C-alpha positions as CSV (number, residue, x, y, z in Angstrom):
1,M,46.1,49.6,3.2
2,S,43.2,47.3,2.1
3,V,44.7,44.4,4.2
4,E,43.3,40.9,3.9
5,T,44.4,38.2,6.2
6,Y,43.8,34.5,6.0
7,S,44.1,31.5,8.3
8,R,46.0,28.4,7.4
9,E,42.7,26.7,7.1
10,E,41.4,29.3,4.8
11,L,44.4,29.0,2.6
12,D,44.0,25.2,2.3
13,S,40.5,26.2,1.1
14,Y,41.6,28.5,-1.6
15,K,44.5,25.9,-2.7
16,K,41.8,23.4,-3.3
17,V,39.5,25.8,-5.2
18,Q,42.8,26.7,-7.3
19,A,43.4,22.8,-7.9
20,L,39.9,22.2,-9.0
21,A,40.2,25.1,-11.4
22,Y,43.3,23.6,-13.0
23,E,41.6,20.1,-13.0
24,A,38.7,21.6,-14.9
25,V,40.8,23.2,-17.8
26,E,43.2,20.0,-17.8
27,A,39.9,17.9,-18.4
28,V,38.5,20.3,-21.0
29,R,41.8,20.1,-22.8
30,K,41.4,16.4,-23.4
31,E,37.8,17.0,-24.6
32,L,39.0,19.4,-27.4
33,Y,38.8,18.1,-31.0
34,P,39.3,19.8,-34.5
35,G,36.3,22.4,-35.3
36,I,35.3,22.8,-31.7
37,T,34.6,26.7,-31.0
38,E,35.9,28.8,-28.1
39,K,32.3,29.1,-27.0
40,Q,31.9,25.3,-26.6
41,A,35.2,25.0,-24.9
42,A,34.5,27.8,-22.3
43,K,31.0,26.1,-21.7
44,K,32.7,22.9,-21.1
45,I,34.9,24.7,-18.4
46,D,31.6,26.2,-16.7
47,E,30.0,22.8,-16.7
48,Y,32.9,21.0,-15.1
49,I,33.3,23.5,-12.2
50,L,29.6,23.6,-11.3
51,G,29.5,19.9,-11.7
52,A,32.3,19.5,-9.2
53,G,30.3,21.8,-6.7
54,G,31.5,25.2,-7.6
55,S,29.0,27.8,-6.2
56,S,29.7,30.7,-8.7
57,F,32.5,32.3,-10.5
58,F,34.9,35.5,-9.8
59,H,34.9,35.2,-13.6
60,Y,33.5,32.5,-16.0
61,G,35.4,30.3,-18.1
62,F,37.3,32.0,-21.2
63,A,38.8,30.1,-24.1
64,W,41.2,31.6,-26.9
65,F,42.5,29.7,-29.9
66,G,45.1,30.5,-32.4
67,D,46.2,34.3,-32.9
68,R,43.4,35.0,-30.4
69,T,45.6,33.7,-27.7
70,A,47.9,36.8,-28.3
71,F,44.9,39.2,-28.2
72,H,45.9,40.0,-31.7
73,G,43.8,42.9,-32.9
74,F,42.4,43.6,-29.4
75,K,42.5,46.8,-27.6
76,R,42.4,47.3,-23.8
77,P,38.9,47.8,-22.8
78,L,37.8,51.0,-20.9
79,S,40.8,52.9,-22.0
80,L,40.9,56.4,-23.1
81,N,44.6,56.1,-24.2
82,Y,43.9,55.0,-27.8
83,L,41.7,58.4,-28.2
84,R,44.7,60.4,-26.9
85,K,47.0,58.8,-29.1
86,G,44.8,59.8,-32.1
87,E,43.8,56.3,-33.2
88,G,40.1,57.2,-33.4
89,I,39.1,54.1,-31.2
90,L,36.3,54.6,-28.7
91,P,36.4,53.2,-25.3
92,H,34.8,49.8,-25.2
93,F,34.0,47.0,-22.9
94,G,36.1,44.2,-24.0
95,G,33.7,42.3,-26.3
96,K,36.7,40.8,-28.3
97,F,37.9,39.0,-25.1
98,Q,34.4,36.9,-24.9
99,P,34.6,33.3,-26.2
100,S,34.0,33.5,-29.9
101,N,33.0,30.8,-32.9
102,R,36.9,30.6,-33.6
103,R,37.1,27.1,-34.2
104,L,40.0,24.9,-33.2
105,E,42.7,23.5,-35.7
106,E,45.8,21.4,-35.5
107,G,48.8,23.2,-34.1
108,M,46.9,26.2,-32.6
109,A,47.9,27.8,-29.4
110,V,45.1,27.5,-26.6
111,I,44.5,29.4,-23.5
112,L,41.8,28.3,-21.0
113,D,40.9,30.6,-18.2
114,V,38.6,30.5,-15.4
115,A,38.0,31.8,-12.0
116,P,35.6,29.5,-9.8
117,T,34.6,30.3,-6.3
118,F,33.5,28.0,-3.7
119,A,31.6,29.2,-0.6
120,G,32.7,32.9,-1.7
121,R,36.5,31.7,-1.9
122,A,37.9,32.7,-5.4
123,A,40.8,31.4,-7.5
124,D,41.8,32.3,-10.8
125,V,43.9,30.2,-13.2
126,G,45.2,30.5,-16.8
127,Y,46.1,27.3,-18.7
128,A,48.2,27.5,-22.0
129,F,49.3,24.7,-24.4
130,S,49.4,23.8,-28.1
131,Y,46.6,21.5,-29.9
132,G,49.1,19.4,-31.7
133,E,52.8,20.5,-32.5
134,N,53.8,24.0,-32.2
135,S,57.4,24.2,-31.3
136,E,57.5,28.2,-31.1
137,H,54.7,28.1,-28.5
138,D,56.6,25.1,-26.4
139,K,59.5,27.8,-26.1
140,A,57.2,30.3,-24.9
141,L,55.8,28.1,-22.3
142,L,59.4,27.4,-21.0
143,H,60.5,31.3,-21.2
144,L,57.6,32.0,-18.6
145,E,59.4,30.0,-16.1
146,E,61.9,32.8,-15.3
147,Y,58.8,35.3,-14.3
148,R,57.6,33.0,-11.6
149,E,61.0,33.4,-9.6
150,L,61.5,37.2,-10.6
151,I,58.1,38.1,-9.3
152,L,58.3,36.4,-6.2
153,R,61.8,37.8,-5.3
154,R,60.9,41.4,-6.2
155,V,57.8,41.2,-3.9
156,L,60.0,39.8,-1.0
157,E,62.3,42.7,-1.7
158,E,59.4,45.0,-1.2
159,R,59.6,46.6,-4.9
160,T,56.6,48.3,-5.8
161,L,54.1,46.7,-8.2
162,S,54.7,49.3,-10.7
163,E,58.7,48.5,-10.6
164,I,57.9,44.8,-11.0
165,Y,55.5,45.3,-13.8
166,L,58.1,47.4,-15.6
167,E,60.9,44.9,-15.2
168,V,58.9,42.1,-16.5
169,D,57.7,44.1,-19.4
170,A,61.2,44.9,-20.2
171,R,62.4,41.3,-20.0
172,I,59.4,40.2,-22.0
173,R,60.5,42.8,-24.8
174,A,64.4,41.9,-24.5
175,S,63.4,38.1,-25.1
176,G,61.7,39.1,-28.4
177,Y,58.0,38.7,-27.2
178,V,55.2,41.2,-26.8
179,N,53.4,41.9,-23.4
180,C,49.9,40.7,-23.9
181,H,48.6,41.2,-20.4
182,A,48.9,44.9,-21.0
183,I,45.7,44.6,-23.2
184,Y,43.9,43.2,-20.2
185,P,41.5,45.6,-18.5
186,Q,43.7,48.2,-16.5
187,G,46.6,46.5,-18.3
188,V,47.4,44.2,-15.3
189,L,49.9,41.7,-14.6
190,G,47.9,40.6,-11.5
191,H,44.6,41.3,-9.5
192,K,43.6,40.5,-6.1
193,V,41.2,37.9,-5.3
194,G,39.5,36.8,-2.1
195,R,36.0,36.5,-0.2
196,L,33.4,37.5,-2.7
197,P,30.5,39.1,-0.8
198,A,26.7,37.9,-1.3
199,Y,28.0,34.6,-3.0
200,N,24.9,32.9,-2.1
201,F,22.9,35.2,-4.4
202,P,22.5,34.8,-8.0
203,G,25.2,37.2,-9.8
204,G,24.0,37.4,-13.3
205,R,26.6,37.8,-15.8
206,I,28.3,41.0,-17.3
207,N,31.1,40.4,-19.8
208,G,31.6,37.0,-18.3
209,F,31.7,38.3,-14.7
210,P,29.0,38.1,-12.0
211,F,28.1,40.9,-10.0
212,Q,29.9,39.7,-6.9
213,T,33.3,40.3,-8.4
214,F,32.4,44.2,-9.1
215,A,31.1,44.3,-5.4
216,Y,34.5,42.8,-4.2
217,L,36.6,45.0,-6.6
218,L,34.9,48.5,-6.7
219,P,35.1,49.5,-2.9
220,Q,38.9,48.9,-3.2
221,M,39.1,50.7,-6.4
222,I,37.2,53.7,-4.9
223,R,39.3,53.9,-2.0
224,D,42.6,54.2,-4.3
225,M,40.6,57.2,-6.0
226,V,40.5,59.1,-2.4
227,P,43.0,62.3,-2.5
228,G,46.0,61.6,-0.3
229,V,45.3,57.8,0.0
230,S,47.1,55.3,-2.3
231,G,47.8,51.5,-2.2
232,H,44.2,50.5,-2.2
233,S,44.0,49.3,-5.9
234,P,43.2,45.6,-6.4
235,F,45.1,45.9,-9.8
236,W,48.8,45.4,-10.4
237,S,49.7,47.5,-13.1
238,E,52.3,49.9,-14.5
239,A,50.6,52.6,-12.4
240,S,50.6,50.6,-9.1
241,D,53.1,52.8,-7.1
242,F,53.0,50.8,-3.8
243,R,54.1,47.4,-2.5
244,A,51.7,44.4,-2.6
245,E,49.1,44.6,0.0
246,P,48.7,41.5,2.2
247,G,46.2,39.2,0.5
248,L,45.9,37.0,-2.4
249,W,47.2,38.0,-5.7
250,A,46.3,36.2,-9.0
251,V,49.5,36.7,-11.0
252,E,49.2,36.1,-14.8
253,P,52.2,37.1,-16.9
254,H,51.0,36.6,-20.6
255,I,53.6,37.0,-23.5
256,G,53.1,36.4,-27.3
257,K,54.5,36.5,-31.1
258,I,52.5,39.1,-33.2
259,Y,53.0,38.3,-37.0
260,S,51.8,40.6,-39.6
261,G,50.8,40.1,-43.5
262,P,50.0,36.5,-44.5
263,N,51.6,35.1,-41.4
264,E,49.4,36.8,-39.0
265,F,47.5,33.7,-38.2
266,K,50.8,32.3,-36.6
267,S,50.5,34.8,-33.8
268,F,50.4,33.0,-30.5
269,G,50.1,34.0,-26.7
270,A,51.1,31.8,-23.6
271,K,50.5,32.6,-20.0
272,W,50.4,31.0,-16.5
273,E,48.2,32.3,-13.6
274,E,48.2,31.4,-10.0
275,I,47.6,32.8,-6.5
276,L,50.4,34.5,-4.7
277,V,50.0,35.0,-1.0
278,V,51.2,38.0,0.6
279,T,51.5,38.6,4.3
280,E,52.9,41.5,6.6
281,S,56.1,39.6,6.8
282,T,56.7,37.2,3.6
283,A,55.2,36.2,0.3
284,Y,54.9,32.8,-1.2
285,W,53.0,30.8,-4.3
286,L,50.2,29.2,-2.6
287,D,50.9,25.8,-4.4
288,E,53.9,24.0,-6.1
289,D,51.9,21.3,-7.8
290,L,50.5,23.0,-10.9
291,P,50.8,22.1,-14.5
292,H,53.2,24.8,-15.5
293,V,55.4,24.2,-12.6
294,N,55.4,20.5,-13.3
295,L,56.2,21.1,-16.7
296,W,59.5,23.2,-16.0
297,K,60.5,20.5,-13.5
298,E,60.2,17.7,-16.0
299,K,62.0,19.8,-18.7
300,S,64.8,20.4,-16.2
301,K,65.0,16.7,-15.3
302,E,65.4,15.8,-19.0
303,K,68.4,18.5,-19.5
304,K,70.2,16.7,-16.5
305,K,69.8,13.1,-17.8
306,P,73.0,11.8,-19.4
307,K,73.3,11.5,-23.1
308,K,73.5,8.0,-24.3
309,A,76.7,7.0,-25.9
310,N,76.7,7.0,-29.6
311,S,76.5,3.3,-30.7
312,R,79.2,3.7,-33.5
313,S,81.6,5.6,-31.4
314,S,81.4,3.2,-28.7
315,K,82.9,0.4,-31.0
316,I,85.9,2.4,-31.9
317,K,89.1,0.8,-30.7
318,V,91.6,3.1,-29.1
319,P,95.1,2.3,-30.5
320,A,97.5,0.9,-28.1
C-alpha cells in the first residue's frame, strides 16, 4: 500500500491549514455582493490565503454560483465514457469547472472551495451556503449531515472505498438528490492530500492546480496501474476496490437538485469537504470545529429547545 503516516505534531499542522482555509472562505463570504463574479470571489480566496502566509496551493480557489454549484451541464473531465455512450462529447480538461463570469444574485447557492499548503502540508475544504434566502438549499445542507457519520463508520468497518461510494450514491438518489461529485475528475467522493514535493519552487498553474499537486498524485496513480498491484490510487471513486489507505483523505460529498426547462436556473448544489485521518488501526475526522459541523449542532439544539406555550391557550381556565 501507499502508506502515509503522520505524527501528532504534523496532524496539528494540517489542522491549522484546514482551519485557515475555512477562515478564508468564511471571510470571503462576508465580502460577497450582488454582481460579483465567480472569478472575483475566487481571487479573493487566493489573496486571503497568501496574505495569511500560505506558501502555495494543492489547488487554487474555486467559486461557483447558482446552478453551477450543481455542475449543471458539466461533463466529467478526461473521461471516455461519454463517447462510449454515443453522446459524441470529446474528452476535455474541465474548463467549465474554472471560475467564470457568472454574477451573484440574491437567493443563489454558493460554493467556495480551496486547498492551500503551508510548508508543503495541504488541506482541501469546500464551503456551501446561500446568498440570501433559499429554503431548498438550507434543507440540502442539513441533509448532508448523515454522510459524515456514515462514511466514518464504514471506514472503521474496513469496507472498501467503492462499497462506501456506492452506498452514499444510493442514499443520495433515494433522498431525491443527484450525485454531483460523480462529475469531478475521476468521479471522486474524496482524494488523498499530504506532503507536496518541491513546495519551495514555483508551481505554475494548470486548470487551477500547480505542478506540485500532479507530482504528488501521479506516482500513486502509476503504482495503481501496475498489473497485480492495487490499492495505491489516491482517488476515492466507485472503482476503488480497496480499503482506505493510511493517510489523509479529503472527503467531499456533493449533492444537488437539477431542474430542467424554464426552472433550470433554480438548480443548485451543496457540499462539505474536510480531512479524514486514516491510520493502521483507526480513523477519525481531523477537526470537529468546522462550519458545517457547527451548523448541524446548532440546528440540533434548536430542535431540543422546549416550545413556548401559546399565550392564548395558557389563559384558558380548566373547569372544576
